[in-house]
Structure formats: structure tokens, C-alpha cells
C-alpha positions as CSV (number, residue, x, y, z in Angstrom):
1,M,13.1,-18.0,18.8
2,Q,11.5,-21.4,18.7
3,S,12.6,-24.2,16.3
4,R,10.6,-27.2,15.3
5,I,11.3,-29.9,12.8
6,L,8.3,-31.3,10.9
7,I,8.1,-34.3,8.6
8,A,5.3,-34.3,6.0
9,R,4.6,-37.3,3.9
10,P,1.6,-38.2,1.6
11,P,-1.1,-40.4,3.1
12,C,-0.9,-42.8,0.2
13,T,2.6,-44.0,1.0
14,H,4.5,-45.5,3.9
15,L,7.6,-44.1,5.2
16,F,9.4,-47.4,5.1
17,Q,9.0,-49.9,2.2
18,N,10.5,-53.1,1.6
19,H,12.7,-52.9,-1.5
20,T,11.5,-56.3,-2.5
21,H,7.9,-55.2,-3.0
22,Q,6.6,-52.9,-5.9
23,R,6.4,-49.4,-4.7
24,P,3.1,-47.5,-5.3
25,L,3.1,-44.3,-7.4
26,S,3.9,-41.1,-5.7
27,L,4.3,-37.5,-6.7
28,F,7.4,-37.1,-4.6
29,P,11.0,-38.2,-5.3
30,R,12.5,-40.8,-3.1
31,F,16.1,-40.7,-2.0
32,K,18.3,-43.4,-0.6
33,I,20.7,-42.2,1.9
34,S,22.7,-43.8,4.7
35,L,21.6,-41.9,7.9
36,F,20.5,-38.4,7.3
37,P,18.1,-37.0,4.7
38,S,19.1,-34.0,2.7
39,N,15.7,-32.8,1.2
40,L,14.9,-29.8,3.4
41,L,12.6,-26.9,3.2
42,I,13.2,-23.8,5.3
43,T,10.5,-21.3,6.1
44,S,10.2,-18.3,8.5
45,A,7.1,-17.0,10.1
46,P,6.1,-14.4,12.7
47,K,5.1,-15.3,16.1
48,A,1.5,-14.3,15.7
49,R,0.8,-16.6,12.8
50,R,2.1,-19.7,11.0
51,N,3.0,-19.9,7.4
52,C,1.1,-22.8,5.8
53,I,2.5,-25.3,3.1
54,K,0.0,-26.3,0.4
55,T,1.1,-29.0,-2.1
56,A,-0.6,-31.6,-4.2
57,C,-0.5,-34.6,-1.9
58,I,1.0,-33.8,1.4
59,S,-0.8,-34.7,4.5
60,P,-0.8,-32.6,7.7
61,A,2.6,-32.3,9.2
62,R,3.5,-34.3,12.3
63,E,5.4,-32.8,15.1
64,L,8.5,-34.6,16.4
65,F,9.5,-34.0,19.9
66,E,11.4,-37.2,20.3
67,K,14.8,-38.1,18.8
68,D,14.1,-41.1,16.9
69,S,10.2,-41.4,16.5
70,E,10.0,-41.8,12.7
71,I,13.4,-43.2,11.6
72,S,14.3,-46.9,11.6
73,D,16.8,-49.0,9.8
74,E,15.9,-51.6,7.2
75,S,17.6,-54.8,8.2
76,D,18.0,-56.1,4.5
77,S,19.3,-53.0,2.7
78,G,20.5,-50.6,5.3
79,T,18.8,-47.7,3.6
80,V,16.2,-45.2,4.9
81,S,13.4,-43.9,2.5
82,V,12.3,-40.4,3.3
83,S,9.4,-38.6,1.6
84,E,9.8,-34.9,2.8
85,Q,11.3,-33.0,5.8
86,V,10.3,-29.5,6.8
87,L,12.3,-27.2,9.1
88,E,10.1,-24.4,10.3
89,V,11.6,-21.6,12.2
90,E,9.3,-19.1,14.2
91,G,10.3,-15.6,15.0
92,D,9.4,-12.0,14.8
93,G,11.8,-10.8,12.1
94,A,9.5,-11.4,9.2
95,G,6.9,-8.9,10.5
96,S,9.3,-6.0,10.4
97,G,10.4,-7.0,6.9
98,D,6.8,-7.1,5.7
99,R,6.3,-3.7,7.1
100,Q,9.5,-2.4,5.4
101,T,8.3,-3.8,2.1
102,I,5.0,-2.3,2.3
103,W,6.5,1.1,3.1
104,H,8.8,0.8,0.2
105,Q,5.9,0.0,-2.0
106,M,4.0,3.0,-0.8
107,K,6.9,5.3,-1.6
108,E,7.1,3.9,-5.0
109,I,3.4,4.4,-5.6
110,V,3.5,8.0,-4.3
111,K,6.6,8.8,-6.6
112,F,4.7,7.5,-9.7
113,T,1.2,8.6,-9.0
114,G,2.2,12.1,-7.7
115,P,3.4,13.4,-11.1
116,A,0.8,11.3,-12.9
117,T,-1.9,13.1,-11.0
118,G,-0.8,16.3,-12.6
119,L,-1.3,14.8,-16.1
120,W,-5.0,14.8,-15.4
121,I,-5.0,18.3,-13.9
122,C,-3.5,20.0,-16.9
123,G,-6.4,19.3,-19.2
124,P,-9.2,20.6,-17.0
125,L,-6.9,23.5,-16.0
126,M,-6.6,24.5,-19.8
127,S,-10.5,24.6,-20.1
128,L,-10.7,26.5,-16.9
129,I,-8.4,29.1,-18.2
130,D,-10.3,29.4,-21.5
131,T,-13.6,29.8,-19.5
132,A,-12.2,32.4,-17.1
133,V,-10.7,34.5,-19.8
134,I,-13.6,34.4,-22.3
135,G,-16.1,34.9,-19.4
136,Q,-14.6,38.4,-18.9
137,G,-15.7,39.4,-22.5
138,S,-18.8,37.9,-24.0
139,S,-21.6,35.8,-22.5
140,I,-22.5,34.5,-26.1
141,E,-18.8,33.1,-26.5
142,L,-18.9,31.8,-22.9
143,A,-22.2,30.0,-23.7
144,A,-20.6,28.8,-26.9
145,L,-17.8,27.0,-25.0
146,G,-20.3,24.4,-23.8
147,P,-21.0,22.6,-26.9
148,A,-17.5,23.5,-28.4
149,T,-15.7,21.8,-25.6
150,V,-17.9,18.8,-25.8
151,M,-16.9,18.5,-29.4
152,C,-13.1,19.0,-28.6
153,D,-12.4,17.8,-25.0
154,S,-15.1,15.4,-24.2
155,L,-15.1,13.6,-27.5
156,S,-11.3,13.1,-27.2
157,Y,-11.9,10.8,-24.2
158,V,-13.5,8.2,-26.6
159,F,-10.0,7.5,-27.6
160,M,-8.8,6.8,-24.2
161,F,-8.5,3.1,-25.4
162,L,-5.3,4.1,-27.2
163,S,-3.8,5.2,-23.8
164,I,-4.9,2.0,-22.1
165,A,-3.7,-0.3,-24.9
166,T,-0.4,1.5,-25.0
167,S,0.5,1.3,-21.3
168,N,-0.6,-2.2,-21.0
169,M,1.3,-3.5,-24.1
170,V,4.4,-1.5,-23.3
171,A,4.5,-2.6,-19.6
172,T,4.0,-6.2,-20.7
173,S,6.8,-6.1,-23.2
174,L,9.1,-4.4,-20.7
175,A,8.4,-7.1,-18.2
176,K,9.7,-9.6,-20.8
177,K,12.8,-7.3,-21.3
178,D,12.1,-7.1,-25.1
179,K,13.0,-3.7,-26.2
180,N,12.4,-4.5,-29.8
181,E,8.7,-5.6,-29.1
182,V,8.4,-2.3,-27.2
183,Q,9.4,-0.3,-30.2
184,H,7.2,-2.4,-32.4
185,H,4.0,-1.8,-30.2
186,I,4.8,2.0,-30.0
187,S,5.2,2.3,-33.8
188,N,1.9,0.4,-34.4
189,L,-0.1,2.5,-31.8
190,L,1.3,5.6,-33.2
191,F,-0.1,4.7,-36.5
192,V,-3.5,4.1,-35.0
193,G,-3.4,7.4,-33.2
194,L,-2.3,9.3,-36.2
195,T,-5.1,7.7,-38.2
196,C,-7.8,8.4,-35.6
197,G,-6.5,12.1,-35.3
198,C,-6.7,12.6,-39.1
199,L,-10.2,11.2,-39.3
200,M,-11.3,13.5,-36.4
201,L,-9.7,16.4,-38.2
202,L,-11.7,15.7,-41.4
203,F,-14.9,15.1,-39.3
204,T,-14.4,18.3,-37.6
205,K,-13.8,20.2,-40.9
206,F,-16.8,18.8,-42.9
207,F,-19.4,17.9,-40.1
208,G,-18.4,20.2,-37.3
209,S,-21.2,22.8,-37.9
210,W,-23.8,20.2,-38.6
211,A,-22.9,18.3,-35.3
212,L,-23.0,21.5,-33.3
213,T,-26.4,22.5,-34.9
214,A,-27.8,19.0,-34.0
215,F,-26.3,19.3,-30.6
216,T,-27.4,22.7,-29.4
217,G,-30.9,22.8,-30.6
218,P,-33.0,25.6,-32.2
219,K,-33.1,27.6,-29.2
220,S,-29.4,28.2,-29.1
221,A,-28.7,28.7,-32.8
222,H,-27.2,32.1,-32.2
223,V,-24.2,30.4,-30.6
224,I,-23.2,28.1,-33.4
225,P,-21.0,30.6,-35.3
226,A,-18.8,31.1,-32.2
227,A,-18.7,27.4,-31.2
228,N,-17.9,26.4,-34.8
229,T,-14.9,28.8,-34.9
230,Y,-13.5,27.4,-31.7
231,V,-14.2,23.8,-33.0
232,Q,-12.5,24.3,-36.4
233,I,-9.3,25.8,-34.8
234,R,-9.0,23.1,-32.1
235,G,-9.6,20.4,-34.8
236,L,-6.3,21.2,-36.4
237,A,-4.6,19.7,-33.4
238,W,-6.3,16.4,-33.4
239,P,-3.4,14.3,-34.8
240,A,-1.0,15.9,-32.4
241,V,-3.4,15.3,-29.4
242,L,-3.7,11.5,-30.1
243,I,-0.1,11.0,-30.9
244,G,0.7,12.8,-27.6
245,W,-1.7,10.4,-25.8
246,V,0.2,7.4,-27.3
247,T,3.7,8.8,-26.3
248,Q,2.5,9.9,-22.8
249,S,1.1,6.3,-22.1
250,A,4.1,4.8,-23.4
251,S,6.2,6.7,-20.9
252,L,3.8,5.8,-18.1
253,G,4.1,2.1,-19.1
254,M,7.8,2.7,-18.5
255,K,7.0,4.1,-15.1
256,D,8.2,7.6,-16.1
257,S,5.5,10.2,-15.1
258,W,7.9,13.1,-14.8
259,G,8.5,13.5,-18.6
260,P,4.8,13.8,-19.6
261,L,4.2,16.1,-16.6
262,K,6.9,18.5,-17.7
263,A,5.5,18.6,-21.3
264,L,1.9,19.3,-20.0
265,A,3.1,21.9,-17.5
266,V,4.8,23.8,-20.4
267,A,1.7,23.4,-22.5
268,S,-0.5,24.8,-19.6
269,A,1.8,27.8,-19.2
270,V,1.7,28.4,-23.0
271,N,-2.1,28.1,-23.0
272,A,-2.4,30.7,-20.1
273,V,-0.1,33.2,-21.6
274,G,-1.8,32.7,-25.0
275,D,-5.2,33.2,-23.7
276,I,-4.3,36.4,-21.8
277,V,-2.4,38.0,-24.8
278,L,-4.8,36.9,-27.7
279,C,-8.1,37.3,-25.8
280,S,-7.6,40.1,-23.2
281,F,-5.0,42.2,-25.0
282,L,-5.6,41.7,-28.8
283,G,-9.3,41.0,-28.5
284,Y,-9.4,37.8,-30.7
285,G,-12.1,36.4,-28.1
286,I,-13.0,32.7,-28.5
287,A,-10.8,32.3,-31.6
288,G,-7.8,33.5,-29.6
289,A,-8.5,30.9,-26.9
290,A,-8.8,28.2,-29.4
291,W,-5.4,29.1,-31.1
292,A,-3.7,29.2,-27.7
293,T,-5.1,25.7,-26.7
294,A,-4.3,24.2,-30.1
295,A,-0.7,25.6,-30.0
296,S,-0.2,24.2,-26.5
297,Q,-1.4,20.8,-27.3
298,V,1.1,20.6,-30.4
299,I,3.9,21.7,-28.1
300,A,2.9,19.1,-25.5
301,G,2.8,16.3,-28.1
302,Y,6.2,17.3,-29.6
303,M,7.9,17.4,-26.1
304,M,6.5,13.9,-25.2
305,I,7.9,12.6,-28.4
306,E,11.3,14.0,-27.5
307,S,10.9,12.5,-24.1
308,L,10.4,9.1,-25.6
309,N,13.3,9.5,-28.0
310,K,15.7,10.2,-25.1
311,K,14.8,6.7,-23.6
312,G,16.3,5.2,-26.6
313,Y,13.0,4.5,-28.7
314,D,12.1,6.1,-32.1
315,A,8.8,7.9,-31.6
316,F,8.9,9.1,-35.2
317,A,8.9,5.5,-36.5
318,I,5.4,4.6,-37.6
319,S,4.4,1.1,-38.9
320,V,1.1,-0.3,-40.1
321,P,-0.1,-3.0,-37.8
322,S,-1.6,-6.3,-39.0
323,L,-5.2,-7.3,-38.6
324,E,-4.1,-9.7,-35.7
325,E,-2.3,-6.8,-33.9
326,L,-5.3,-4.5,-34.4
327,R,-7.6,-7.3,-33.0
328,T,-5.3,-7.5,-29.9
329,V,-5.3,-3.8,-29.4
330,F,-9.1,-3.4,-29.7
331,G,-9.6,-6.5,-27.5
332,L,-7.7,-4.8,-24.7
333,A,-9.3,-1.5,-25.3
334,A,-13.0,-2.6,-25.9
335,P,-14.2,-2.5,-22.2
336,V,-12.6,0.9,-21.7
337,F,-14.0,2.2,-25.0
338,V,-17.5,1.2,-23.7
339,T,-16.9,2.9,-20.4
340,M,-15.7,6.1,-22.0
341,I,-18.5,6.2,-24.5
342,S,-21.0,5.8,-21.7
343,K,-19.4,8.7,-19.8
344,V,-19.2,11.0,-22.7
345,A,-22.7,10.2,-24.0
346,F,-24.1,11.0,-20.5
347,F,-22.3,14.2,-20.1
348,S,-23.1,15.2,-23.6
349,L,-26.8,14.7,-22.9
350,I,-26.4,17.0,-19.8
351,T,-24.8,19.6,-21.8
352,Y,-27.4,19.1,-24.6
353,L,-30.3,19.6,-22.3
354,A,-28.6,22.6,-20.7
355,T,-28.0,24.2,-24.1
356,S,-31.7,23.8,-24.9
357,M,-32.7,26.2,-22.0
358,G,-31.2,29.4,-23.7
359,T,-28.1,31.5,-23.5
360,Y,-28.1,32.5,-19.9
361,S,-28.8,28.9,-18.7
362,M,-25.9,27.9,-20.9
363,A,-23.5,30.3,-19.3
364,A,-24.6,29.4,-15.9
365,H,-24.1,25.8,-16.7
366,Q,-20.6,26.5,-18.0
367,M,-19.6,28.4,-14.8
368,H,-21.1,25.8,-12.6
369,K,-23.5,28.1,-10.8
370,V,-25.4,25.1,-9.3
371,M,-23.0,24.4,-6.6
372,I,-24.7,21.9,-4.3
373,P,-25.2,19.2,-6.9
374,F,-21.8,20.0,-8.4
375,F,-20.0,19.3,-5.1
376,L,-22.2,16.1,-4.5
377,A,-21.2,14.8,-7.8
378,L,-17.5,15.9,-7.3
379,A,-17.1,14.3,-3.8
380,V,-17.8,10.8,-5.0
381,T,-15.7,11.0,-8.2
382,P,-12.3,10.2,-6.6
383,P,-13.5,6.9,-4.7
384,T,-15.5,5.9,-7.8
385,L,-12.4,6.2,-10.0
386,S,-10.4,4.2,-7.4
387,L,-12.9,1.3,-7.2
388,E,-13.2,1.2,-11.0
389,G,-9.4,1.1,-11.3
390,T,-9.4,-1.9,-8.9
391,L,-11.8,-3.7,-11.2
392,L,-9.8,-2.9,-14.3
393,A,-6.7,-4.2,-12.6
394,G,-8.6,-7.4,-11.6
395,R,-9.6,-7.8,-15.2
396,D,-13.3,-7.7,-14.3
397,L,-13.9,-6.0,-17.6
398,K,-17.3,-7.5,-18.4
399,F,-18.8,-6.1,-15.2
400,I,-17.4,-2.7,-15.9
401,S,-18.8,-2.6,-19.4
402,L,-22.2,-3.8,-18.3
403,S,-22.5,-1.6,-15.2
404,M,-21.4,1.5,-17.2
405,S,-23.9,0.8,-19.9
406,G,-26.7,0.3,-17.5
407,C,-25.8,3.6,-15.7
408,L,-26.0,5.4,-19.1
409,C,-29.4,3.9,-20.0
410,V,-31.0,4.6,-16.6
411,G,-29.3,8.0,-16.3
412,A,-30.3,9.0,-19.8
413,L,-34.0,8.1,-19.1
414,L,-33.9,10.0,-15.8
415,L,-32.6,13.1,-17.5
416,L,-35.2,13.0,-20.2
417,L,-37.8,12.6,-17.5
418,I,-36.5,15.5,-15.5
419,S,-36.2,17.7,-18.6
420,S,-39.9,16.9,-19.7
421,R,-41.1,17.8,-16.2
422,G,-39.5,21.2,-16.4
423,Y,-37.0,20.9,-13.5
424,G,-34.5,22.9,-15.5
425,L,-30.8,23.2,-14.8
426,S,-30.9,22.0,-11.3
427,G,-32.6,18.8,-12.4
428,C,-29.8,18.2,-15.1
429,W,-27.1,18.5,-12.2
430,F,-28.9,16.3,-9.8
431,G,-29.2,13.7,-12.6
432,L,-25.4,13.8,-12.7
433,V,-25.3,13.2,-9.0
434,G,-27.4,10.1,-9.4
435,F,-25.2,9.0,-12.2
436,Q,-21.9,9.2,-10.3
437,W,-23.3,7.8,-7.0
438,A,-24.8,4.8,-8.9
439,R,-21.3,4.0,-10.4
440,F,-19.9,4.1,-6.9
441,F,-22.3,1.8,-5.2
442,L,-22.2,-0.6,-8.1
443,S,-18.4,-0.8,-8.1
444,L,-18.3,-1.1,-4.3
445,Q,-20.8,-3.8,-4.2
446,R,-18.9,-5.8,-6.8
447,L,-15.7,-5.5,-4.9
448,L,-17.3,-6.7,-1.7
449,S,-19.2,-9.5,-3.1
450,S,-18.1,-13.1,-2.7
451,N,-17.1,-13.4,-6.4
452,G,-15.4,-10.1,-6.7
453,V,-11.8,-9.4,-7.2
454,L,-10.9,-9.0,-3.6
455,H,-12.3,-12.5,-2.8
456,S,-11.0,-14.4,-6.1
457,D,-7.9,-15.6,-4.2
458,D,-7.0,-16.2,-0.6
459,L,-4.7,-13.3,-0.1
460,S,-3.7,-14.7,3.4
461,Q,-1.8,-17.5,1.9
462,V,1.9,-17.1,1.9
463,K,3.9,-18.4,-1.0
464,L,6.5,-20.9,0.0
465,E,9.3,-22.1,-2.3
466,K,11.0,-25.5,-2.0
467,L,14.7,-25.5,-1.7
468,R,15.8,-29.0,-2.7
469,A,19.3,-30.3,-2.3
470,A,20.5,-33.2,-4.3
């Protein structure tokens, strides 16, 4: 291990000043000592590189290899005026420490994201169970699942802003160790979720049939009764769904992904058993699938509420937020809201164009018969979500909103052109491929650009902290 002593001082001052003259202003404190200075800074760096010190007015350090190259006595006062001294130690111990820190961080990420991944699998798994069970009975009911699930599942993703706002605000309050503020945010967001859920229940009740009729088109009018039955039953669970999202996101903000995963695992099991019993054995068809899914969502919401209560919070306490608090919530959630609206609108347009082709095309669309474009779109989805998540973490919210809106506009025009030219179901799915790959390349280009998140700060700089002794 090599050791070197460095002295750093500002270029605007001299090391030795006569005390009879007026001293120039300096950002550094000056100490009067008899022989040895006590203002030290100790750093450690691996052999391969040197840690750099960056402060406001420090000139490049000067190396000392002689004993008394920079120290002299003042004859009239007998004091020494020292601006700064740095002791820098080189060794290879820090490299292994960095590697251990990175490995520990990777383990923490896996422990959290492993169960959290299951949260996103449970929703599509429920829809897949519904599709598999109903597909064994009636092709009309299978075709009706297309517009019905758009009304129930895809439309629910519009309220993803509740999840983003909840996890963000809860995590921020926990970082400040303010449990009362955490409870206040949860109560406010529970009110927002309950209100949105009740509004969606009323919308489904009074405008569900009209929305399905406008969505499916005249060629598929015969599937509207079955689809409306499914939508009306699932609509009863809207308040439980959105309250469950708020409590789930609150748990995720507390770095607890196991509690929500257990709730959704139980809900998936209830949905599977309910589908098999109600549809296959009792013959309720699409109505049985809807009742099974709605019951599983209510159970999941209640279990997530209980999971939050066990952490010392009251998930049954609901308070009305002020206008300023609502402005804060929607300020955090607006870019995510635009992103989710764009996705839902594009996927809904694909479903609309597929439903306008007749019953058999709708059934094929629901069963993903067009395999090549399906896998082309699926292959790029994970890296796209990763890149967009990085942009969200870097608070590049304006770019995310604009890029997603642009992809929606261009993709919608492309879909309308494909449909008017008569390319059919394959054209719709290849339109989805273009939409997904456009999102991927736009996010990648933004991250790699000179003004992107990855280049906003010099990540190679090492933070150094001064240890000053009086």
C-alpha cells in the first residue's frame, strides 16, 4: 500500500501571510497552530484509479516528497497558516468492498422484484383462465370476451396513476420517518380510489351497453348481450379493485411485495376454482366466469387491506384530500396517466378493428392465433418496460408523455390505413409490433443521447466527505 500526503490550497491565497497585512477573502477557514496542522481529509482509493476531490476553490494538489517543502516559520508571530491538507491512501481494499456492495444491492433487488413480478402475472393469469374455460363452451361467448375484457381489465389500467402516486408518496414519507404522514397519504388515496371505483361502477351500470355497442360495431352486434352480462357483473367489483390497487402500492412503497403476492395468489386460485365449477360443471358460461373473477378481486382487496393493517396502519380510515393535495397527486400521476391512456387507446383500437371483422376473427384474435406478430411484439416488451422505467426513475416525464402520445397517433393512423386496405387480422397484429418496437427504440435513443438520464451526471465521480478536526 502506498501513502502520499497532499496539500491543496486555493490559488487566490498564499500559504504564508504576514499578520500585519489585510488578508484576502477565502472560502476556507484558517487555523493558527504551533507546529502541526489538524485539518485532515482521509480518502481511500483502489490501485487502478484515484478518487478525485472537487470543491469550490481548490487548486490541483501538489505532491510532497520532501520533509519541509511547504512549511516555514513566521519570525514575528511564530504561527503557521495552513489552508488544507489531504492524506490520500491507495490500496486495493475498496474494490472488493464495492463489489460486495453491488452484490448486496443485487440480492435486495431480486428479493423485492421476484415477488413483485408475480403481482403482474396474476391479472393476465385470471384472464387466461377465463379464456380457456369459456373457449371450451361457446365461440360467441369467447368472442364476447374481447370487448368485455377491454371494458373491465384494459380500462382499469387508466387508473395506474393511483398506484404510482401511492408508492411514490408513501416511500417519500417513509424516508422522512414520518408515520403519520404515511397514514395521511394512504387515507387520502383510499378516498380517491373509492371515488373512482364508484364512478366506474355507475358508468358500467348506465353506459356499459352503449359503450359496448359503440365499440364492437354493427357486424358484431350479436355478441353484445354476452359481453354486457360479463361487464355488468365485473363492474360490481370496481371499488374493491381500485382500493386494492392503493393498498397494494402502499405495501410496495414499504418494500413489502410478499403481502400483495399472497393476496393475489389466493385470488387467482379462487378464480380458477370458480371458473371450473361455475362454467364447466354448473353451466353458467360467461356469467359464471364474471362472478368468479369479481369474487376473487374482492377477496384480493380485502386481504391487501388486512396486510396493511398488520403493519400498524389503518386501511379503513378514509379522509377527503384538500385541493392542494389532489393537485400534488395528479401532478405526480399525470405523465403516467398519459402513458397508460395511450396504451389503452391503442390496444382498444386493435380490438375494435378485430371485432369489426366478425365472430370468427374475434375468436381467433382472443386466442392469439396470429402467432408470429404476437411473439415479435412480446419479445420487445420486457426491455421496453425496463427502458421506460429507467426514464421514469430519472424523472424524464415530459419525454415519456410526448413519445407515448406520438406512438399512439402514428400507430392509430397506421392501423386505420391497414384496416382500410383490407389486410385483416394479421395487419392489426403487425401494427402492434410496430407500436411496441417504436416505444423501444425511442426510449433507447433517449437514454443513450447526450442529454439523457444516463449522461445527466458524471457517475464516475466519487463522493468524498471532509472530516474536519477542531
